[in-house]
Kinemage of the C-alpha trace (Angstrom):
@kinemage 1
@onewidth
@group {chain A} dominant
@subgroup {mainchain}
@vectorlist {calphas} color= white
{ca met a 1} P 114.503 109.726 159.910
{ca glu a 2} L 111.157 108.100 159.227
{ca his a 3} L 110.988 104.419 160.106
{ca ile a 4} L 109.724 101.822 157.652
{ca pro a 5} L 108.110 98.996 159.630
{ca gln a 6} L 109.816 95.716 158.881
{ca asn a 7} L 106.548 93.802 158.674
{ca lys a 8} L 105.504 96.202 155.890
{ca gly a 9} L 108.922 96.336 154.304
{ca ile a 10} L 109.968 96.806 150.767
{ca arg a 11} L 109.912 93.197 149.667
{ca thr a 12} L 106.914 91.891 151.599
{ca gln a 13} L 103.239 91.962 150.626
{ca cys a 14} L 100.654 93.048 153.160
{ca asp a 15} L 97.313 91.284 153.252
{ca arg a 16} L 95.222 94.427 152.927
{ca thr a 17} L 93.251 94.878 149.686
{ca ile a 18} L 92.775 98.154 147.864
{ca asn a 19} L 90.158 99.442 145.472
{ca asp a 20} L 91.168 100.207 141.879
{ca gly a 21} L 88.613 103.011 141.480
{ca gly a 22} L 86.186 100.857 139.522
{ca gly a 23} L 84.666 98.984 142.449
{ca arg a 24} L 87.026 96.000 142.185
{ca ala a 25} L 89.156 95.095 145.167
{ca gln a 26} L 92.756 94.348 144.306
{ca thr a 27} L 95.484 92.718 146.345
{ca pro a 28} L 98.883 94.440 146.482
{ca ala a 29} L 100.252 91.661 144.275
{ca ser a 30} L 97.670 92.275 141.546
{ca lys a 31} L 98.180 96.038 141.804
{ca gln a 32} L 101.922 95.640 141.401
{ca gly a 33} L 101.417 93.244 138.505
{ca glu a 34} L 99.249 95.807 136.728
{ca leu a 35} L 101.796 98.582 137.213
{ca asn a 36} L 104.643 96.284 136.201
{ca arg a 37} L 102.879 95.529 132.944
{ca his a 38} L 102.538 99.250 132.304
{ca ile a 39} L 106.290 99.742 132.792
{ca gln a 40} L 107.101 96.724 130.622
{ca thr a 41} L 104.870 98.066 127.846
{ca phe a 42} L 106.623 101.424 128.033
{ca phe a 43} L 110.037 99.845 127.613
{ca ala a 44} L 108.836 97.566 124.817
{ca glu a 45} L 107.520 100.583 122.903
{ca asn a 46} L 110.584 102.759 123.451
{ca phe a 47} L 113.493 100.322 123.304
{ca thr a 48} L 112.834 98.049 120.376
{ca glu a 49} L 116.123 99.089 118.767
{ca asp a 50} L 118.321 99.985 121.734
{ca gly a 51} L 119.016 96.724 123.505
{ca leu a 52} L 117.215 97.373 126.786
{ca gly a 53} L 118.643 94.169 128.196
{ca his a 54} L 122.012 95.834 128.712
{ca ser a 55} L 120.898 99.350 129.723
{ca arg a 56} L 121.608 100.927 133.093
{ca phe a 57} L 119.257 103.462 134.674
{ca leu a 58} L 119.648 106.444 137.009
{ca ile a 59} L 116.330 107.029 138.799
{ca ala a 60} L 115.617 110.623 139.835
{ca thr a 61} L 114.245 110.310 143.367
{ca ser a 62} L 112.942 112.953 145.761
{ca gly a 63} L 111.417 110.785 148.467
{ca gly a 64} L 107.959 111.770 147.217
{ca gly a 65} L 105.289 109.279 146.218
{ca asp a 66} L 105.761 109.239 142.448
{ca ser a 67} L 109.513 108.763 142.361
{ca thr a 68} L 109.400 106.279 145.237
{ca ala a 69} L 106.849 104.173 143.364
{ca leu a 70} L 109.040 104.389 140.261
{ca leu a 71} L 112.049 103.165 142.237
{ca leu a 72} L 110.133 100.181 143.599
{ca leu a 73} L 108.621 99.263 140.239
{ca leu a 74} L 111.955 99.345 138.429
{ca arg a 75} L 113.584 97.359 141.223
{ca ala a 76} L 110.887 94.692 140.805
{ca leu a 77} L 111.697 94.419 137.103
{ca leu a 78} L 115.463 94.857 136.962
{ca pro a 79} L 118.476 93.617 138.924
{ca pro a 80} L 119.953 96.209 141.308
{ca ala a 81} L 123.281 96.239 139.470
{ca arg a 82} L 121.571 98.070 136.624
{ca leu a 83} L 119.961 100.718 138.844
{ca ser a 84} L 121.098 103.795 140.727
{ca ala a 85} L 118.938 106.305 142.588
{ca ala a 86} L 119.843 110.003 142.603
{ca tyr a 87} L 118.694 112.721 145.003
{ca ile a 88} L 119.251 116.428 144.255
{ca asn a 89} L 119.247 118.890 147.159
{ca his a 90} L 118.386 122.333 145.772
{ca gly a 91} L 119.639 124.128 148.879
{ca leu a 92} L 116.195 125.542 149.702
{ca arg a 93} L 115.027 123.272 152.573
{ca pro a 94} L 118.117 122.209 154.567
{ca ala a 95} L 116.335 120.257 157.329
{ca glu a 96} L 113.801 118.580 155.042
{ca ala a 97} L 116.427 117.743 152.452
{ca ala a 98} L 118.657 116.042 154.987
{ca ala a 99} L 115.725 113.937 156.228
{ca glu a 100} L 114.721 113.049 152.661
{ca ala a 101} L 118.239 111.977 151.758
{ca ala a 102} L 118.507 109.837 154.899
{ca trp a 103} L 115.105 108.216 154.226
{ca leu a 104} L 116.094 107.435 150.643
{ca gln a 105} L 119.455 106.071 151.687
{ca lys a 106} L 117.712 103.629 154.037
{ca leu a 107} L 115.154 102.679 151.378
{ca thr a 108} L 117.732 102.097 148.651
{ca gly a 109} L 119.824 100.135 151.119
{ca glu a 110} L 116.932 97.729 151.692
{ca leu a 111} L 116.526 97.487 147.929
{ca thr a 112} L 120.306 97.036 147.451
{ca val a 113} L 120.247 99.881 144.918
{ca asn a 114} L 123.176 102.294 144.606
{ca phe a 115} L 122.351 105.756 146.019
{ca val a 116} L 124.019 109.019 144.922
{ca ser a 117} L 123.215 112.645 145.684
{ca ala a 118} L 124.257 116.190 144.841
{ca thr a 119} L 123.656 119.656 146.287
{ca val a 120} L 123.087 122.794 144.202
{ca asp a 121} L 122.458 126.467 144.953
{ca ala a 122} L 119.172 127.134 143.175
{ca leu a 123} L 118.661 130.561 144.718
{ca gly a 124} L 122.148 131.750 143.799
{ca his a 125} L 121.771 130.432 140.249
{ca ala a 126} L 118.416 132.197 139.888
{ca arg a 127} L 119.982 135.517 140.906
{ca glu a 128} L 123.065 135.049 138.746
{ca lys a 129} L 121.131 134.118 135.589
{ca ser a 130} L 118.009 136.264 136.206
{ca leu a 131} L 115.790 133.188 136.283
{ca ser a 132} L 112.770 132.298 138.338
{ca leu a 133} L 113.619 130.099 141.298
{ca glu a 134} L 111.508 127.317 139.794
{ca asp a 135} L 113.355 127.462 136.464
{ca ala a 136} L 116.773 127.709 138.095
{ca ala a 137} L 116.080 124.642 140.249
{ca arg a 138} L 114.898 122.655 137.231
{ca arg a 139} L 117.968 123.534 135.155
{ca leu a 140} L 120.386 122.681 137.938
{ca arg a 141} L 118.536 119.456 138.702
{ca tyr a 142} L 118.838 118.166 135.154
{ca arg a 143} L 122.435 119.320 134.918
{ca glu a 144} L 123.346 117.339 138.020
{ca leu a 145} L 121.315 114.328 136.950
{ca glu a 146} L 123.251 114.226 133.688
{ca arg a 147} L 126.546 114.476 135.579
{ca leu a 148} L 125.500 111.671 137.911
{ca arg a 149} L 124.313 109.591 134.959
{ca gln a 150} L 127.798 109.712 133.530
{ca glu a 151} L 129.392 109.162 136.940
{ca thr a 152} L 127.349 106.005 137.534
{ca ser a 153} L 127.809 104.792 133.935
{ca ala a 154} L 124.044 104.809 133.436
{ca asp a 155} L 122.556 104.950 129.961
{ca trp a 156} L 119.311 106.678 130.931
{ca ile a 157} L 117.824 109.083 133.458
{ca val a 158} L 114.345 107.959 134.570
{ca thr a 159} L 111.916 110.436 136.151
{ca gly a 160} L 108.616 109.906 137.959
{ca his a 161} L 106.446 112.371 136.026
{ca thr a 162} L 102.809 111.240 135.918
{ca glu a 163} L 99.741 112.121 133.867
{ca asp a 164} L 98.840 114.652 136.588
{ca asp a 165} L 102.159 116.413 135.950
{ca gln a 166} L 101.381 116.257 132.237
{ca val a 167} L 98.100 118.130 132.692
{ca glu a 168} L 99.818 120.750 134.870
{ca thr a 169} L 102.482 121.196 132.194
{ca leu a 170} L 99.800 121.787 129.546
{ca phe a 171} L 98.232 124.648 131.498
{ca ile a 172} L 101.616 126.144 132.396
{ca arg a 173} L 102.517 126.266 128.719
{ca leu a 174} L 99.117 127.696 127.803
{ca leu a 175} L 99.651 130.481 130.323
{ca arg a 176} L 103.164 131.237 129.104
{ca gly a 177} L 102.416 130.740 125.418
{ca cys a 178} L 103.797 128.036 123.138
{ca gly a 179} L 103.394 126.364 119.770
{ca leu a 180} L 101.709 123.094 118.919
{ca ser a 181} L 104.689 121.047 120.084
{ca gly a 182} L 104.456 122.596 123.541
{ca leu a 183} L 100.797 121.627 123.822
{ca thr a 184} L 101.707 117.946 123.413
{ca gly a 185} L 103.359 118.051 126.844
{ca met a 186} L 106.367 116.139 128.086
{ca lys a 187} L 107.728 113.390 125.856
{ca pro a 188} L 107.932 109.811 127.208
{ca arg a 189} L 111.435 109.636 125.775
{ca gln a 190} L 113.470 112.784 125.265
{ca gly a 191} L 117.190 112.535 124.696
{ca arg a 192} L 118.564 110.517 127.600
{ca ile a 193} L 115.464 111.082 129.746
{ca leu a 194} L 112.709 108.485 130.173
{ca arg a 195} L 109.286 109.138 131.731
{ca pro a 196} L 107.575 105.730 132.045
{ca leu a 197} L 104.819 106.916 134.435
{ca leu a 198} L 103.231 109.523 132.148
{ca gly a 199} L 100.285 107.186 131.539
{ca leu a 200} L 99.594 106.709 135.263
{ca gly a 201} L 97.895 108.957 137.804
{ca lys a 202} L 99.215 109.910 141.218
{ca glu a 203} L 96.292 108.217 142.991
{ca arg a 204} L 97.147 104.808 141.548
{ca leu a 205} L 100.762 105.175 142.613
{ca ala a 206} L 99.747 106.358 146.075
{ca ala a 207} L 97.484 103.330 146.445
{ca tyr a 208} L 100.344 101.072 145.384
{ca leu a 209} L 102.628 102.553 148.069
{ca ala a 210} L 99.907 102.406 150.728
{ca ala a 211} L 99.347 98.732 150.012
{ca arg a 212} L 103.027 98.132 150.687
{ca gly a 213} L 102.978 100.117 153.914
{ca ile a 214} L 105.268 102.831 152.597
{ca asp a 215} L 104.693 106.432 153.633
{ca pro a 216} L 106.675 108.707 151.275
{ca arg a 217} L 108.125 112.075 152.206
{ca his a 218} L 106.301 115.346 151.604
{ca asp a 219} L 108.143 118.273 150.029
{ca ser a 220} L 106.785 121.455 151.646
{ca ser a 221} L 107.862 123.524 148.631
{ca asn a 222} L 105.093 121.754 146.675
{ca asp a 223} L 102.640 123.823 148.749
{ca asp a 224} L 104.377 127.156 148.084
{ca pro a 225} L 102.096 129.449 146.002
{ca arg a 226} L 105.084 131.401 144.715
{ca phe a 227} L 105.688 128.639 142.193
{ca leu a 228} L 103.503 128.639 139.086
{ca arg a 229} L 103.160 124.846 138.946
{ca asn a 230} L 101.830 124.820 142.489
{ca arg a 231} L 99.268 127.526 141.715
{ca val a 232} L 98.124 125.558 138.676
{ca arg a 233} L 97.801 122.358 140.705
{ca leu a 234} L 96.300 123.845 143.884
{ca glu a 235} L 94.234 126.737 142.534
{ca leu a 236} L 93.588 126.694 138.782
{ca leu a 237} L 92.796 123.011 138.181
{ca pro a 238} L 90.499 122.644 141.235
{ca phe a 239} L 88.645 125.789 140.084
{ca leu a 240} L 88.214 124.383 136.560
{ca arg a 241} L 87.001 121.051 137.932
{ca ala a 242} L 84.509 122.690 140.260
{ca arg a 243} L 83.141 125.345 137.907
{ca phe a 244} L 83.637 124.080 134.352
{ca asn a 245} L 84.590 120.437 133.840
{ca pro a 246} L 84.968 117.791 136.566
{ca ala a 247} L 86.940 115.665 134.075
{ca ile a 248} L 89.321 118.421 132.994
{ca gly a 249} L 92.316 116.114 133.475
{ca ala a 250} L 91.005 113.338 131.226
{ca thr a 251} L 89.753 115.881 128.674
{ca ser a 252} L 93.161 117.542 128.552
{ca leu a 253} L 94.974 114.231 128.117
{ca arg a 254} L 92.722 113.243 125.218
{ca met a 255} L 93.369 116.577 123.539
{ca met a 256} L 97.125 116.188 124.031
{ca ala a 257} L 96.998 112.728 122.445
{ca ile a 258} L 95.277 114.171 119.357
{ca leu a 259} L 97.733 117.069 119.158
{ca thr a 260} L 100.672 114.675 119.478
{ca asp a 261} L 99.617 112.836 116.321
{ca glu a 262} L 99.049 116.087 114.449
{ca glu a 263} L 102.383 117.455 115.632
{ca lys a 264} L 104.129 114.349 114.321
{ca leu a 265} L 102.514 114.805 110.914
{ca leu a 266} L 103.578 118.451 110.665
{ca ala a 267} L 107.078 117.604 111.912
{ca asp a 268} L 107.437 114.931 109.212
{ca leu a 269} L 106.258 117.361 106.526
{ca cys a 270} L 108.754 119.933 107.772
{ca glu a 271} L 111.596 117.406 107.667
{ca gln a 272} L 110.789 116.558 104.064
{ca ala a 273} L 110.644 120.223 103.092
{ca cys a 274} L 113.923 121.045 104.843
{ca ala a 275} L 115.737 118.181 103.148
{ca asp a 276} L 114.774 119.643 99.758
{ca met a 277} L 115.599 123.296 100.344
{ca ile a 278} L 118.368 123.642 102.953
{ca gln a 279} L 122.101 123.138 102.569
{ca arg a 280} L 124.607 123.199 105.401
{ca glu a 281} L 128.357 123.559 105.658
{ca glu a 282} L 130.816 124.099 108.470
{ca thr a 283} L 132.945 127.247 108.453
{ca ala a 284} L 135.696 128.581 110.676
{ca thr a 285} L 133.143 130.635 112.624
{ca gly a 286} L 130.409 128.000 112.918
{ca pro a 287} L 127.652 126.321 110.899
{ca arg a 288} L 126.326 128.082 107.818
{ca leu a 289} L 122.927 127.149 106.391
{ca gln a 290} L 121.421 128.261 103.094
{ca leu a 291} L 117.678 128.178 102.501
{ca ala a 292} L 116.332 128.280 98.947
{ca ile a 293} L 113.843 131.142 98.853
{ca ala a 294} L 111.800 129.875 95.901
{ca thr a 295} L 111.035 126.567 97.616
{ca phe a 296} L 110.531 128.201 100.983
{ca thr a 297} L 107.945 130.718 99.786
{ca gly a 298} L 105.927 127.893 98.219
{ca leu a 299} L 105.312 126.345 101.641
{ca pro a 300} L 102.272 127.050 103.834
{ca leu a 301} L 102.985 129.626 106.524
{ca ala a 302} L 102.850 126.982 109.265
{ca leu a 303} L 105.666 125.013 107.604
{ca gln a 304} L 107.663 128.201 106.986
{ca arg a 305} L 107.656 128.912 110.716
{ca arg a 306} L 108.655 125.343 111.459
{ca ala a 307} L 111.461 125.437 108.918
{ca leu a 308} L 112.911 128.590 110.485
{ca asn a 309} L 112.703 127.022 113.923
{ca arg a 310} L 114.440 123.927 112.526
{ca val a 311} L 117.241 126.112 111.200
{ca ala a 312} L 117.471 127.778 114.607
{ca gln a 313} L 117.849 124.365 116.251
{ca his a 314} L 120.815 123.587 114.018
{ca leu a 315} L 122.360 126.903 114.961
{ca ala a 316} L 121.574 126.177 118.647
{ca val a 317} L 119.817 129.519 119.041
{ca lys a 318} L 116.280 130.409 120.104
{ca pro a 319} L 114.943 133.398 118.196
{ca ser a 320} L 111.807 134.888 119.700
{ca phe a 321} L 108.405 134.704 118.030
{ca val a 322} L 108.809 138.382 117.108
{ca leu a 323} L 112.140 137.756 115.342
{ca ile a 324} L 110.657 134.867 113.358
{ca glu a 325} L 107.593 136.885 112.355
{ca asn a 326} L 109.677 139.919 111.380
{ca leu a 327} L 111.817 137.789 109.088
{ca leu a 328} L 108.784 136.161 107.474
{ca arg a 329} L 107.160 139.531 106.884
{ca gln a 330} L 110.208 141.431 105.672
{ca phe a 331} L 112.406 139.107 103.616
{ca pro a 332} L 110.141 138.725 100.512
{ca lys a 333} L 110.541 142.432 99.644
{ca ala a 334} L 114.040 142.865 101.053
{ca gln a 335} L 116.941 143.824 98.819
{ca asn a 336} L 119.990 141.656 98.277
{ca gly a 337} L 122.274 142.011 101.313
{ca ala a 338} L 119.455 142.764 103.774
{ca glu a 339} L 120.259 141.372 107.193
{ca trp a 340} L 118.465 140.330 110.365
{ca his a 341} L 120.083 139.790 113.765
{ca trp a 342} L 119.391 136.633 115.748
{ca pro a 343} L 120.698 135.651 119.231
{ca his a 344} L 124.341 134.815 120.022
{ca gly a 345} L 125.757 136.649 117.022
{ca ala a 346} L 123.742 134.749 114.398
{ca arg a 347} L 122.929 136.680 111.226
{ca val a 348} L 120.293 136.028 108.578
{ca thr a 349} L 121.213 137.562 105.210
{ca arg a 350} L 119.408 137.641 101.903
{ca arg a 351} L 121.895 136.632 99.221
{ca gly a 352} L 120.320 136.347 95.807
{ca gln a 353} L 117.904 133.432 95.841
{ca phe a 354} L 118.987 132.250 99.276
{ca leu a 355} L 118.553 133.175 102.924
{ca thr a 356} L 121.894 132.548 104.637
{ca phe a 357} L 122.092 131.764 108.373
{ca ser a 358} L 125.555 132.014 109.910
{ca phe a 359} L 127.838 133.299 112.662
{ca pro a 360} L 130.048 135.761 110.725
{ca ser a 361} L 131.998 136.738 113.841
{ca gly a 362} L 131.663 133.481 115.745
{ca arg a 363} L 129.140 132.490 118.350
{ca arg a 364} L 129.111 135.621 120.485
{ca pro a 365} L 126.945 138.721 120.831
{ca trp a 366} L 128.241 141.540 118.631
{ca arg a 367} L 127.096 144.614 116.747
{ca gly a 368} L 127.665 145.071 113.073
{ca arg a 369} L 126.885 143.577 109.699
{ca ser a 370} L 128.169 140.423 108.045
{ca arg a 371} L 129.955 142.403 105.360
{ca asp a 372} L 132.234 143.850 108.062
{ca cys a 373} L 133.631 140.344 108.724
{ca gln a 374} L 136.296 138.963 106.410
{ca thr a 375} L 135.483 135.368 107.323
{ca glu a 376} L 132.089 135.305 105.587
{ca pro a 377} L 132.248 133.105 102.450
{ca pro a 378} L 131.159 134.490 99.084
{ca glu a 379} L 127.526 134.554 98.053
{ca pro a 380} L 126.318 131.375 96.311
{ca ser a 381} L 124.595 131.542 92.982
{ca ala a 382} L 121.731 129.426 91.685
{ca gly a 383} L 124.014 127.649 89.230
{ca asp a 384} L 127.047 127.367 91.473
{ca pro a 385} L 128.436 123.826 90.923
{ca met a 386} L 130.029 123.951 94.371
{ca ala a 387} L 126.610 124.314 95.968
{ca asp a 388} L 125.667 120.772 94.957
{ca arg a 389} L 128.853 119.387 96.487
{ca arg a 390} L 128.370 121.049 99.858
{ca gln a 391} L 127.459 118.858 102.770
{ca arg a 392} L 123.708 118.318 102.995
{ca asp a 393} L 122.017 118.098 106.338
{ca asp a 394} L 119.589 115.204 106.678
{ca tyr a 395} L 117.783 116.902 109.625
{ca glu a 396} L 117.386 113.700 111.550
């Protein structure tokens, strides 16, 4: 286990100064104060209505620089009773993982922060679910973090993602293909997950740790070229900096900020449109949504796609781009009763002046048409008085 020198311990300030990148020398105290203000601003912007003063936080820690800096910064701002640190062993690096867990246990002990851990089988999960190892590890990690959040009675999971991770995520999504929302990157607040370091770079955090005499652990899997994120970080981005744009990181972040505002505008327009043209009700086999065709066809194509994806979210399914495009192309000329198959047994049916989205045979893969199921409710009509009394979905 790596030793942390006591004279450079967690709660002491060393006398060495560091440079902030702009030619100004900063003491560790001023560097910490600057980072603390960043964290405080993040919480002020994201918790105005949630009562941050009573929240408890589970910090996702790996022993690496970013998450270690996050742990120290939150400990400087909050009492230890409101913090827990979680380490997830993915079962890929037994010796390294054991050393990381031991190092973190010592560190959290000095900080008097509760430490919890979990072990998962990322390789087995990847084989079982036909996933990439990278994707399987990510899914299991967040699953276990959510379990540990509940186990520790925490309100939030806090991760150490930085602006460097944000740029990597942008290029990963560009390579894989995504919509506008994907190009905005990771969200600072998403469900129960908080990412307060997205506005900070890894170099600033590394300097902060160095000033405190803390040498974080290094995860050797971060050097493995089998993983797409590593190839983006170690090969693609250095190539772009050297050959095309030395400031590719800053340029990308500016673009993402612009796209975030534009995404919000389009999302708001979609919400307004959906509230006017979609009705929802619960049936014995699952949710059933009805989309008014006349209103829908009057929308720009970009909002039509968004509306269909919004419907899919309420059905908890993820139709492919091809399925969405096929529906958009085919339904205007389709006859009454025409049907399209979506994942998990979802069916889209043209019924008069409506497109109906439902699970006629429940949420399960199956072959057949909706008319073969006796549970499907009758077709609505434009003047059906019951339609106005059905539960409306506010899409919020």
